[in-house]
PDB file of N, CA, C and O in Angstrom:
ATOM      1  N   MET A   1     113.417  74.401  88.992  1.00  0.00           N
ATOM      2  CA  MET A   1     112.364  75.364  88.729  1.00  0.00           C
ATOM      3  C   MET A   1     111.567  74.881  87.518  1.00  0.00           C
ATOM      4  O   MET A   1     112.138  74.608  86.462  1.00  0.00           O
ATOM      5  N   ASN A   2     110.250  74.777  87.674  1.00  0.00           N
ATOM      6  CA  ASN A   2     109.423  74.344  86.554  1.00  0.00           C
ATOM      7  C   ASN A   2     109.148  75.521  85.615  1.00  0.00           C
ATOM      8  O   ASN A   2     109.500  76.661  85.921  1.00  0.00           O
ATOM      9  N   HIS A   3     108.522  75.242  84.484  1.00  0.00           N
ATOM     10  CA  HIS A   3     108.352  76.294  83.482  1.00  0.00           C
ATOM     11  C   HIS A   3     107.403  77.392  83.943  1.00  0.00           C
ATOM     12  O   HIS A   3     107.575  78.544  83.544  1.00  0.00           O
ATOM     13  N   GLU A   4     106.411  77.078  84.767  1.00  0.00           N
ATOM     14  CA  GLU A   4     105.518  78.129  85.269  1.00  0.00           C
ATOM     15  C   GLU A   4     106.277  79.087  86.188  1.00  0.00           C
ATOM     16  O   GLU A   4     106.117  80.304  86.085  1.00  0.00           O
ATOM     17  N   GLU A   5     107.088  78.550  87.071  1.00  0.00           N
ATOM     18  CA  GLU A   5     107.902  79.390  87.951  1.00  0.00           C
ATOM     19  C   GLU A   5     108.871  80.244  87.147  1.00  0.00           C
ATOM     20  O   GLU A   5     109.088  81.413  87.464  1.00  0.00           O
ATOM     21  N   PHE A   6     109.455  79.651  86.098  1.00  0.00           N
ATOM     22  CA  PHE A   6     110.388  80.391  85.247  1.00  0.00           C
ATOM     23  C   PHE A   6     109.700  81.603  84.621  1.00  0.00           C
ATOM     24  O   PHE A   6     110.238  82.710  84.651  1.00  0.00           O
ATOM     25  N   VAL A   7     108.520  81.393  84.060  1.00  0.00           N
ATOM     26  CA  VAL A   7     107.789  82.488  83.404  1.00  0.00           C
ATOM     27  C   VAL A   7     107.405  83.553  84.423  1.00  0.00           C
ATOM     28  O   VAL A   7     107.593  84.743  84.171  1.00  0.00           O
ATOM     29  N   ILE A   8     106.878  83.150  85.554  1.00  0.00           N
ATOM     30  CA  ILE A   8     106.472  84.124  86.574  1.00  0.00           C
ATOM     31  C   ILE A   8     107.675  84.907  87.089  1.00  0.00           C
ATOM     32  O   ILE A   8     107.586  86.120  87.274  1.00  0.00           O
ATOM     33  N   ASN A   9     108.793  84.235  87.323  1.00  0.00           N
ATOM     34  CA  ASN A   9     109.998  84.934  87.773  1.00  0.00           C
ATOM     35  C   ASN A   9     110.508  85.906  86.718  1.00  0.00           C
ATOM     36  O   ASN A   9     110.962  87.000  87.055  1.00  0.00           O
ATOM     37  N   ASP A  10     110.439  85.524  85.448  1.00  0.00           N
ATOM     38  CA  ASP A  10     110.872  86.407  84.374  1.00  0.00           C
ATOM     39  C   ASP A  10     109.997  87.661  84.340  1.00  0.00           C
ATOM     40  O   ASP A  10     110.501  88.780  84.244  1.00  0.00           O
ATOM     41  N   ILE A  11     108.698  87.460  84.419  1.00  0.00           N
ATOM     42  CA  ILE A  11     107.775  88.602  84.412  1.00  0.00           C
ATOM     43  C   ILE A  11     108.026  89.490  85.636  1.00  0.00           C
ATOM     44  O   ILE A  11     108.090  90.713  85.510  1.00  0.00           O
ATOM     45  N   ALA A  12     108.167  88.887  86.806  1.00  0.00           N
ATOM     46  CA  ALA A  12     108.404  89.651  88.029  1.00  0.00           C
ATOM     47  C   ALA A  12     109.691  90.470  87.933  1.00  0.00           C
ATOM     48  O   ALA A  12     109.759  91.592  88.435  1.00  0.00           O
ATOM     49  N   GLY A  13     110.692  89.913  87.297  1.00  0.00           N
ATOM     50  CA  GLY A  13     111.945  90.635  87.120  1.00  0.00           C
ATOM     51  C   GLY A  13     111.824  91.832  86.197  1.00  0.00           C
ATOM     52  O   GLY A  13     112.585  92.793  86.314  1.00  0.00           O
ATOM     53  N   ARG A  14     110.883  91.778  85.291  1.00  0.00           N
ATOM     54  CA  ARG A  14     110.672  92.886  84.355  1.00  0.00           C
ATOM     55  C   ARG A  14     109.675  93.911  84.888  1.00  0.00           C
ATOM     56  O   ARG A  14     109.676  95.065  84.458  1.00  0.00           O
ATOM     57  N   CYS A  15     108.831  93.493  85.819  1.00  0.00           N
ATOM     58  CA  CYS A  15     107.785  94.351  86.392  1.00  0.00           C
ATOM     59  C   CYS A  15     108.081  94.553  87.874  1.00  0.00           C
ATOM     60  O   CYS A  15     107.319  94.115  88.736  1.00  0.00           O
ATOM     61  N   VAL A  16     109.182  95.210  88.157  1.00  0.00           N
ATOM     62  CA  VAL A  16     109.658  95.300  89.540  1.00  0.00           C
ATOM     63  C   VAL A  16     108.680  96.014  90.471  1.00  0.00           C
ATOM     64  O   VAL A  16     108.701  95.767  91.677  1.00  0.00           O
ATOM     65  N   ASP A  17     107.836  96.882  89.951  1.00  0.00           N
ATOM     66  CA  ASP A  17     106.872  97.590  90.791  1.00  0.00           C
ATOM     67  C   ASP A  17     105.548  96.856  90.914  1.00  0.00           C
ATOM     68  O   ASP A  17     104.629  97.342  91.572  1.00  0.00           O
ATOM     69  N   TYR A  18     105.440  95.694  90.289  1.00  0.00           N
ATOM     70  CA  TYR A  18     104.209  94.898  90.354  1.00  0.00           C
ATOM     71  C   TYR A  18     104.434  93.764  91.346  1.00  0.00           C
ATOM     72  O   TYR A  18     105.434  93.054  91.238  1.00  0.00           O
ATOM     73  N   PRO A  19     103.536  93.573  92.308  1.00  0.00           N
ATOM     74  CA  PRO A  19     103.738  92.521  93.324  1.00  0.00           C
ATOM     75  C   PRO A  19     103.795  91.114  92.710  1.00  0.00           C
ATOM     76  O   PRO A  19     102.864  90.688  92.026  1.00  0.00           O
ATOM     77  N   LYS A  20     104.886  90.412  92.962  1.00  0.00           N
ATOM     78  CA  LYS A  20     105.074  89.076  92.392  1.00  0.00           C
ATOM     79  C   LYS A  20     103.956  88.128  92.807  1.00  0.00           C
ATOM     80  O   LYS A  20     103.553  87.271  92.021  1.00  0.00           O
ATOM     81  N   GLU A  21     103.453  88.270  94.023  1.00  0.00           N
ATOM     82  CA  GLU A  21     102.408  87.366  94.504  1.00  0.00           C
ATOM     83  C   GLU A  21     101.096  87.515  93.738  1.00  0.00           C
ATOM     84  O   GLU A  21     100.220  86.657  93.850  1.00  0.00           O
ATOM     85  N   LYS A  22     100.948  88.581  92.970  1.00  0.00           N
ATOM     86  CA  LYS A  22      99.739  88.776  92.164  1.00  0.00           C
ATOM     87  C   LYS A  22      99.886  88.229  90.740  1.00  0.00           C
ATOM     88  O   LYS A  22      98.928  88.227  89.967  1.00  0.00           O
ATOM     89  N   ILE A  23     101.092  87.767  90.403  1.00  0.00           N
ATOM     90  CA  ILE A  23     101.336  87.225  89.063  1.00  0.00           C
ATOM     91  C   ILE A  23     100.972  85.746  89.075  1.00  0.00           C
ATOM     92  O   ILE A  23     101.604  84.944  89.763  1.00  0.00           O
ATOM     93  N   ASN A  24      99.949  85.396  88.306  1.00  0.00           N
ATOM     94  CA  ASN A  24      99.496  84.012  88.222  1.00  0.00           C
ATOM     95  C   ASN A  24      98.978  83.740  86.814  1.00  0.00           C
ATOM     96  O   ASN A  24      98.935  84.640  85.975  1.00  0.00           O
ATOM     97  N   ARG A  25      98.591  82.511  86.564  1.00  0.00           N
ATOM     98  CA  ARG A  25      98.182  82.079  85.222  1.00  0.00           C
ATOM     99  C   ARG A  25      97.022  82.888  84.649  1.00  0.00           C
ATOM    100  O   ARG A  25      96.951  83.090  83.437  1.00  0.00           O
ATOM    101  N   THR A  26      96.121  83.349  85.499  1.00  0.00           N
ATOM    102  CA  THR A  26      94.918  84.025  84.999  1.00  0.00           C
ATOM    103  C   THR A  26      95.126  85.515  84.749  1.00  0.00           C
ATOM    104  O   THR A  26      94.262  86.167  84.162  1.00  0.00           O
ATOM    105  N   LEU A  27      96.243  86.057  85.178  1.00  0.00           N
ATOM    106  CA  LEU A  27      96.515  87.482  85.013  1.00  0.00           C
ATOM    107  C   LEU A  27      96.689  87.838  83.536  1.00  0.00           C
ATOM    108  O   LEU A  27      97.488  87.228  82.825  1.00  0.00           O
ATOM    109  N   MET A  28      95.935  88.825  83.098  1.00  0.00           N
ATOM    110  CA  MET A  28      96.037  89.264  81.705  1.00  0.00           C
ATOM    111  C   MET A  28      97.340  90.050  81.501  1.00  0.00           C
ATOM    112  O   MET A  28      97.714  90.874  82.335  1.00  0.00           O
ATOM    113  N   LEU A  29      98.015  89.788  80.397  1.00  0.00           N
ATOM    114  CA  LEU A  29      99.256  90.490  80.095  1.00  0.00           C
ATOM    115  C   LEU A  29      99.020  91.992  79.973  1.00  0.00           C
ATOM    116  O   LEU A  29      99.897  92.788  80.308  1.00  0.00           O
ATOM    117  N   SER A  30      97.845  92.381  79.498  1.00  0.00           N
ATOM    118  CA  SER A  30      97.538  93.795  79.331  1.00  0.00           C
ATOM    119  C   SER A  30      97.458  94.549  80.659  1.00  0.00           C
ATOM    120  O   SER A  30      97.526  95.779  80.672  1.00  0.00           O
ATOM    121  N   SER A  31      97.316  93.831  81.771  1.00  0.00           N
ATOM    122  CA  SER A  31      97.259  94.483  83.070  1.00  0.00           C
ATOM    123  C   SER A  31      98.654  94.670  83.686  1.00  0.00           C
ATOM    124  O   SER A  31      98.796  95.286  84.743  1.00  0.00           O
ATOM    125  N   LEU A  32      99.658  94.144  83.027  1.00  0.00           N
ATOM    126  CA  LEU A  32     101.037  94.279  83.485  1.00  0.00           C
ATOM    127  C   LEU A  32     101.730  95.438  82.776  1.00  0.00           C
ATOM    128  O   LEU A  32     101.385  95.767  81.640  1.00  0.00           O
ATOM    129  N   PRO A  33     102.694  96.052  83.433  1.00  0.00           N
ATOM    130  CA  PRO A  33     103.439  97.130  82.782  1.00  0.00           C
ATOM    131  C   PRO A  33     104.504  96.580  81.829  1.00  0.00           C
ATOM    132  O   PRO A  33     105.702  96.793  82.016  1.00  0.00           O
ATOM    133  N   LEU A  34     104.030  95.865  80.801  1.00  0.00           N
ATOM    134  CA  LEU A  34     104.914  95.274  79.795  1.00  0.00           C
ATOM    135  C   LEU A  34     104.523  95.780  78.422  1.00  0.00           C
ATOM    136  O   LEU A  34     103.340  95.853  78.092  1.00  0.00           O
ATOM    137  N   GLY A  35     105.504  96.124  77.637  1.00  0.00           N
ATOM    138  CA  GLY A  35     105.253  96.457  76.247  1.00  0.00           C
ATOM    139  C   GLY A  35     105.355  95.205  75.391  1.00  0.00           C
ATOM    140  O   GLY A  35     105.789  94.153  75.861  1.00  0.00           O
ATOM    141  N   SER A  36     104.957  95.326  74.147  1.00  0.00           N
ATOM    142  CA  SER A  36     104.977  94.163  73.256  1.00  0.00           C
ATOM    143  C   SER A  36     106.397  93.637  73.055  1.00  0.00           C
ATOM    144  O   SER A  36     106.590  92.428  72.918  1.00  0.00           O
ATOM    145  N   LEU A  37     107.380  94.513  73.034  1.00  0.00           N
ATOM    146  CA  LEU A  37     108.766  94.069  72.888  1.00  0.00           C
ATOM    147  C   LEU A  37     109.187  93.230  74.091  1.00  0.00           C
ATOM    148  O   LEU A  37     109.888  92.230  73.934  1.00  0.00           O
ATOM    149  N   GLN A  38     108.768  93.625  75.278  1.00  0.00           N
ATOM    150  CA  GLN A  38     109.119  92.855  76.469  1.00  0.00           C
ATOM    151  C   GLN A  38     108.453  91.475  76.451  1.00  0.00           C
ATOM    152  O   GLN A  38     109.052  90.494  76.892  1.00  0.00           O
ATOM    153  N   VAL A  39     107.234  91.398  75.951  1.00  0.00           N
ATOM    154  CA  VAL A  39     106.565  90.098  75.835  1.00  0.00           C
ATOM    155  C   VAL A  39     107.342  89.213  74.859  1.00  0.00           C
ATOM    156  O   VAL A  39     107.522  88.022  75.109  1.00  0.00           O
ATOM    157  N   LEU A  40     107.795  89.786  73.760  1.00  0.00           N
ATOM    158  CA  LEU A  40     108.605  89.015  72.803  1.00  0.00           C
ATOM    159  C   LEU A  40     109.915  88.557  73.429  1.00  0.00           C
ATOM    160  O   LEU A  40     110.387  87.454  73.156  1.00  0.00           O
ATOM    161  N   GLU A  41     110.496  89.400  74.264  1.00  0.00           N
ATOM    162  CA  GLU A  41     111.724  89.012  74.959  1.00  0.00           C
ATOM    163  C   GLU A  41     111.467  87.844  75.910  1.00  0.00           C
ATOM    164  O   GLU A  41     112.301  86.947  76.035  1.00  0.00           O
ATOM    165  N   ILE A  42     110.319  87.855  76.576  1.00  0.00           N
ATOM    166  CA  ILE A  42     109.962  86.740  77.460  1.00  0.00           C
ATOM    167  C   ILE A  42     109.810  85.459  76.641  1.00  0.00           C
ATOM    168  O   ILE A  42     110.295  84.401  77.043  1.00  0.00           O
ATOM    169  N   VAL A  43     109.139  85.555  75.498  1.00  0.00           N
ATOM    170  CA  VAL A  43     108.982  84.392  74.618  1.00  0.00           C
ATOM    171  C   VAL A  43     110.355  83.875  74.195  1.00  0.00           C
ATOM    172  O   VAL A  43     110.583  82.665  74.185  1.00  0.00           O
ATOM    173  N   HIS A  44     111.259  84.767  73.852  1.00  0.00           N
ATOM    174  CA  HIS A  44     112.610  84.359  73.463  1.00  0.00           C
ATOM    175  C   HIS A  44     113.316  83.638  74.621  1.00  0.00           C
ATOM    176  O   HIS A  44     113.986  82.627  74.408  1.00  0.00           O
ATOM    177  N   GLU A  45     113.162  84.157  75.838  1.00  0.00           N
ATOM    178  CA  GLU A  45     113.758  83.504  77.005  1.00  0.00           C
ATOM    179  C   GLU A  45     113.176  82.105  77.203  1.00  0.00           C
ATOM    180  O   GLU A  45     113.899  81.165  77.532  1.00  0.00           O
ATOM    181  N   ILE A  46     111.872  81.977  77.002  1.00  0.00           N
ATOM    182  CA  ILE A  46     111.221  80.666  77.118  1.00  0.00           C
ATOM    183  C   ILE A  46     111.783  79.710  76.066  1.00  0.00           C
ATOM    184  O   ILE A  46     112.108  78.565  76.379  1.00  0.00           O
ATOM    185  N   GLU A  47     111.899  80.177  74.819  1.00  0.00           N
ATOM    186  CA  GLU A  47     112.443  79.340  73.740  1.00  0.00           C
ATOM    187  C   GLU A  47     113.852  78.881  74.069  1.00  0.00           C
ATOM    188  O   GLU A  47     114.186  77.709  73.898  1.00  0.00           O
ATOM    189  N   THR A  48     114.676  79.807  74.543  1.00  0.00           N
ATOM    190  CA  THR A  48     116.069  79.499  74.844  1.00  0.00           C
ATOM    191  C   THR A  48     116.186  78.530  76.018  1.00  0.00           C
ATOM    192  O   THR A  48     116.932  77.553  75.951  1.00  0.00           O
ATOM    193  N   ARG A  49     115.455  78.799  77.078  1.00  0.00           N
ATOM    194  CA  ARG A  49     115.545  77.989  78.302  1.00  0.00           C
ATOM    195  C   ARG A  49     115.053  76.563  78.085  1.00  0.00           C
ATOM    196  O   ARG A  49     115.627  75.610  78.611  1.00  0.00           O
ATOM    197  N   PHE A  50     113.979  76.427  77.300  1.00  0.00           N
ATOM    198  CA  PHE A  50     113.351  75.112  77.169  1.00  0.00           C
ATOM    199  C   PHE A  50     113.596  74.455  75.813  1.00  0.00           C
ATOM    200  O   PHE A  50     113.054  73.384  75.538  1.00  0.00           O
ATOM    201  N   GLY A  51     114.405  75.084  74.967  1.00  0.00           N
ATOM    202  CA  GLY A  51     114.774  74.469  73.698  1.00  0.00           C
ATOM    203  C   GLY A  51     113.609  74.235  72.769  1.00  0.00           C
ATOM    204  O   GLY A  51     113.512  73.187  72.130  1.00  0.00           O
ATOM    205  N   ILE A  52     112.718  75.215  72.692  1.00  0.00           N
ATOM    206  CA  ILE A  52     111.544  75.083  71.830  1.00  0.00           C
ATOM    207  C   ILE A  52     111.511  76.231  70.828  1.00  0.00           C
ATOM    208  O   ILE A  52     112.204  77.234  70.997  1.00  0.00           O
ATOM    209  N   ASP A  53     110.706  76.078  69.794  1.00  0.00           N
ATOM    210  CA  ASP A  53     110.449  77.144  68.829  1.00  0.00           C
ATOM    211  C   ASP A  53     108.967  77.470  68.888  1.00  0.00           C
ATOM    212  O   ASP A  53     108.123  76.597  68.683  1.00  0.00           O
ATOM    213  N   VAL A  54     108.656  78.713  69.164  1.00  0.00           N
ATOM    214  CA  VAL A  54     107.263  79.146  69.250  1.00  0.00           C
ATOM    215  C   VAL A  54     106.817  79.627  67.880  1.00  0.00           C
ATOM    216  O   VAL A  54     107.461  80.481  67.271  1.00  0.00           O
ATOM    217  N   ASP A  55     105.737  79.087  67.414  1.00  0.00           N
ATOM    218  CA  ASP A  55     105.141  79.478  66.132  1.00  0.00           C
ATOM    219  C   ASP A  55     104.716  80.945  66.202  1.00  0.00           C
ATOM    220  O   ASP A  55     104.075  81.366  67.165  1.00  0.00           O
ATOM    221  N   GLU A  56     105.074  81.712  65.183  1.00  0.00           N
ATOM    222  CA  GLU A  56     104.750  83.142  65.169  1.00  0.00           C
ATOM    223  C   GLU A  56     103.254  83.396  65.284  1.00  0.00           C
ATOM    224  O   GLU A  56     102.851  84.388  65.892  1.00  0.00           O
ATOM    225  N   ASN A  57     102.425  82.535  64.723  1.00  0.00           N
ATOM    226  CA  ASN A  57     100.980  82.717  64.803  1.00  0.00           C
ATOM    227  C   ASN A  57     100.469  82.638  66.234  1.00  0.00           C
ATOM    228  O   ASN A  57      99.488  83.298  66.578  1.00  0.00           O
ATOM    229  N   SER A  58     101.121  81.843  67.068  1.00  0.00           N
ATOM    230  CA  SER A  58     100.669  81.715  68.451  1.00  0.00           C
ATOM    231  C   SER A  58     100.977  82.975  69.264  1.00  0.00           C
ATOM    232  O   SER A  58     100.385  83.186  70.322  1.00  0.00           O
ATOM    233  N   LEU A  59     101.888  83.802  68.782  1.00  0.00           N
ATOM    234  CA  LEU A  59     102.192  85.055  69.482  1.00  0.00           C
ATOM    235  C   LEU A  59     100.974  85.973  69.523  1.00  0.00           C
ATOM    236  O   LEU A  59     100.788  86.720  70.484  1.00  0.00           O
ATOM    237  N   LEU A  60     100.153  85.919  68.489  1.00  0.00           N
ATOM    238  CA  LEU A  60      98.964  86.767  68.428  1.00  0.00           C
ATOM    239  C   LEU A  60      97.905  86.334  69.437  1.00  0.00           C
ATOM    240  O   LEU A  60      97.003  87.106  69.761  1.00  0.00           O
ATOM    241  N   GLU A  61      98.008  85.120  69.926  1.00  0.00           N
ATOM    242  CA  GLU A  61      97.020  84.570  70.843  1.00  0.00           C
ATOM    243  C   GLU A  61      97.401  84.731  72.315  1.00  0.00           C
ATOM    244  O   GLU A  61      96.653  84.305  73.195  1.00  0.00           O
ATOM    245  N   LEU A  62      98.550  85.339  72.589  1.00  0.00           N
ATOM    246  CA  LEU A  62      99.005  85.496  73.968  1.00  0.00           C
ATOM    247  C   LEU A  62      98.206  86.590  74.660  1.00  0.00           C
ATOM    248  O   LEU A  62      98.320  87.768  74.320  1.00  0.00           O
ATOM    249  N   LYS A  63      97.407  86.194  75.621  1.00  0.00           N
ATOM    250  CA  LYS A  63      96.572  87.145  76.352  1.00  0.00           C
ATOM    251  C   LYS A  63      96.859  87.141  77.850  1.00  0.00           C
ATOM    252  O   LYS A  63      96.712  88.165  78.517  1.00  0.00           O
ATOM    253  N   SER A  64      97.268  85.991  78.375  1.00  0.00           N
ATOM    254  CA  SER A  64      97.457  85.874  79.819  1.00  0.00           C
ATOM    255  C   SER A  64      98.825  85.264  80.141  1.00  0.00           C
ATOM    256  O   SER A  64      99.520  84.751  79.264  1.00  0.00           O
ATOM    257  N   VAL A  65      99.184  85.336  81.409  1.00  0.00           N
ATOM    258  CA  VAL A  65     100.413  84.694  81.866  1.00  0.00           C
ATOM    259  C   VAL A  65     100.332  83.197  81.583  1.00  0.00           C
ATOM    260  O   VAL A  65     101.330  82.579  81.212  1.00  0.00           O
ATOM    261  N   GLY A  66      99.151  82.617  81.756  1.00  0.00           N
ATOM    262  CA  GLY A  66      98.961  81.195  81.473  1.00  0.00           C
ATOM    263  C   GLY A  66      99.248  80.845  80.031  1.00  0.00           C
ATOM    264  O   GLY A  66      99.754  79.760  79.744  1.00  0.00           O
ATOM    265  N   ASP A  67      98.928  81.757  79.111  1.00  0.00           N
ATOM    266  CA  ASP A  67      99.234  81.519  77.695  1.00  0.00           C
ATOM    267  C   ASP A  67     100.744  81.417  77.489  1.00  0.00           C
ATOM    268  O   ASP A  67     101.205  80.604  76.689  1.00  0.00           O
ATOM    269  N   LEU A  68     101.514  82.232  78.202  1.00  0.00           N
ATOM    270  CA  LEU A  68     102.974  82.147  78.110  1.00  0.00           C
ATOM    271  C   LEU A  68     103.465  80.826  78.700  1.00  0.00           C
ATOM    272  O   LEU A  68     104.327  80.162  78.125  1.00  0.00           O
ATOM    273  N   VAL A  69     102.916  80.460  79.833  1.00  0.00           N
ATOM    274  CA  VAL A  69     103.296  79.201  80.480  1.00  0.00           C
ATOM    275  C   VAL A  69     102.994  78.027  79.558  1.00  0.00           C
ATOM    276  O   VAL A  69     103.794  77.099  79.444  1.00  0.00           O
ATOM    277  N   ASP A  70     101.850  78.068  78.908  1.00  0.00           N
ATOM    278  CA  ASP A  70     101.406  76.958  78.046  1.00  0.00           C
ATOM    279  C   ASP A  70     102.202  76.827  76.745  1.00  0.00           C
ATOM    280  O   ASP A  70     102.013  75.867  75.998  1.00  0.00           O
ATOM    281  N   LEU A  71     103.085  77.780  76.474  1.00  0.00           N
ATOM    282  CA  LEU A  71     103.951  77.647  75.294  1.00  0.00           C
ATOM    283  C   LEU A  71     104.917  76.473  75.470  1.00  0.00           C
ATOM    284  O   LEU A  71     105.391  75.893  74.493  1.00  0.00           O
ATOM    285  N   VAL A  72     105.197  76.135  76.718  1.00  0.00           N
ATOM    286  CA  VAL A  72     106.135  75.058  77.017  1.00  0.00           C
ATOM    287  C   VAL A  72     105.372  73.741  77.136  1.00  0.00           C
ATOM    288  O   VAL A  72     104.457  73.630  77.952  1.00  0.00           O
ATOM    289  N   PRO A  73     105.737  72.749  76.337  1.00  0.00           N
ATOM    290  CA  PRO A  73     105.088  71.440  76.468  1.00  0.00           C
ATOM    291  C   PRO A  73     105.309  70.859  77.869  1.00  0.00           C
ATOM    292  O   PRO A  73     106.327  71.136  78.503  1.00  0.00           O
ATOM    293  N   ASP A  74     104.372  70.069  78.340  1.00  0.00           N
ATOM    294  CA  ASP A  74     104.438  69.505  79.691  1.00  0.00           C
ATOM    295  C   ASP A  74     105.667  68.621  79.912  1.00  0.00           C
ATOM    296  O   ASP A  74     106.092  68.432  81.052  1.00  0.00           O
ATOM    297  N   ASP A  75     106.231  68.088  78.855  1.00  0.00           N
ATOM    298  CA  ASP A  75     107.374  67.188  79.011  1.00  0.00           C
ATOM    299  C   ASP A  75     108.702  67.929  79.129  1.00  0.00           C
ATOM    300  O   ASP A  75     109.757  67.294  79.130  1.00  0.00           O
ATOM    301  N   ARG A  76     108.674  69.242  79.226  1.00  0.00           N
ATOM    302  CA  ARG A  76     109.924  70.030  79.329  1.00  0.00           C
ATOM    303  C   ARG A  76     110.209  70.410  80.751  1.00  0.00           C
ATOM    304  O   ARG A  76     111.212  71.070  81.025  1.00  0.00           O
TER     305      ARG A  76
END
């Protein structure tokens, strides 16, 4: 499973009433039934799964699913 699939599956698991097929890179996080704590939990899962540390400043820039996906370097 690549990092984009991982992020989408994580989001789909947290948004059980939201159709998984509608979750893509361009989807704004604000349109999902996620609170800020859940977004932080997703970031933590990404850090743990891919062995990375996300800079706290970049958390303020997370607007879309693609922004979450892009937290993972391409070489992971």
